[in-house]
N, C-alpha and C positions, 0 to 999 in steps of 0.2 A: 415517619412516613406513613401514609395510609397503606392498607393492604393491597398487594399488587392485583391488577386486573387479569382476567384470563385473556390470553392473546394467542392467536393462531401462529404455527410456525412461519407462515408468510409475513405476518406482522413483525415478528422478531427479526427475520432476515431484512426486511425493510429498515428497521432500527438499527441493525449492525452496518449496513451499506451507508446509511445516513451519517452514523457515527464515524465511519472511516473516511468520508469525504468532508466532515465538518471541521477537522482540525482541533476538536475540544478534547480535553482528557475525558476518559470514561466517566469520572465522578461528576464532571460539570455537565456532561451530556445527560447523564442520569438526572441530575438535579433539575435540568431544564425541561425534561420529559416525564418527570414524576415517576422514575423508575427506581427501585432500590438497587444500589450498586451490586450486591451479592447476587440478586436475581438476574441482573443483566449479565454478570459474569458466568453464572450457571448455565444460562441459555446460549451464551456466546461460545462456550467450549466446544461443543460438537459442530457448530459452524465454521470455527477456525480450522478444525480437523478437515473438513470438506474443502476449504478454500486454500489450504497450504499447497496442495499439489499443483497449483496454477501460479505460483510466485515467480517461476523462472521466465525470463525474457528470451525469445528467440533472437539470435544474432546471426546476421549474414553479411558476407563481404559483398559490397555493391560494385567493387572495381578491383583490378588487380593491384597487389601491393607493389609500390616502387619506393625507391629512396626518398621521394617527395612525400608520400603518404605515410612513411615511417615516422615522420617528424609530428604528426598529429593524430588524436583519436577522434573519430567522427561518430556521434551517436545520433540515430534517428528513431524516435519512438512517437508514433502517431504524428502529431503536428510539431512536437518538440525536436529541434534540432541543435546539437551541442557539439562544438569542436574544442578539444582539449589538448594541451601539450602531450606529446608522447611519453614524457617521463612523469606524468601525473601518478600519484601513489595509488596502488591498487586498493588500498584501504578506503581512501577518500572517495574513490570511483564506486566501491561498494556502498558507502554510506549515501552517496548521492542517489543511486538507483533504489536503494531501499526507501529513501525518502520520497522519491517520485511515486512508488508503488503505493504508499500510505494514503 
């Protein structure tokens, strides 16, 4: 690969945000954007530290809990609305939310 170009912190942040929403692996994203993967990783480490604090989702009850509402879990995140059985495995729910944030 050719020697890396000098990029501003803003350009790197744009790359990281684009990669996050692309669904591509870091290696494939780097290949398509002519970036050495180790350079990408080195610049991304501080960015990851700054964005980790905002990975929690705020959850609020929108109505009182009754026997009828105990049978389902309802999630609303932006325009996404999802209803799941109340016995949904917590591990699966965590994976779902983690995948949604990616």
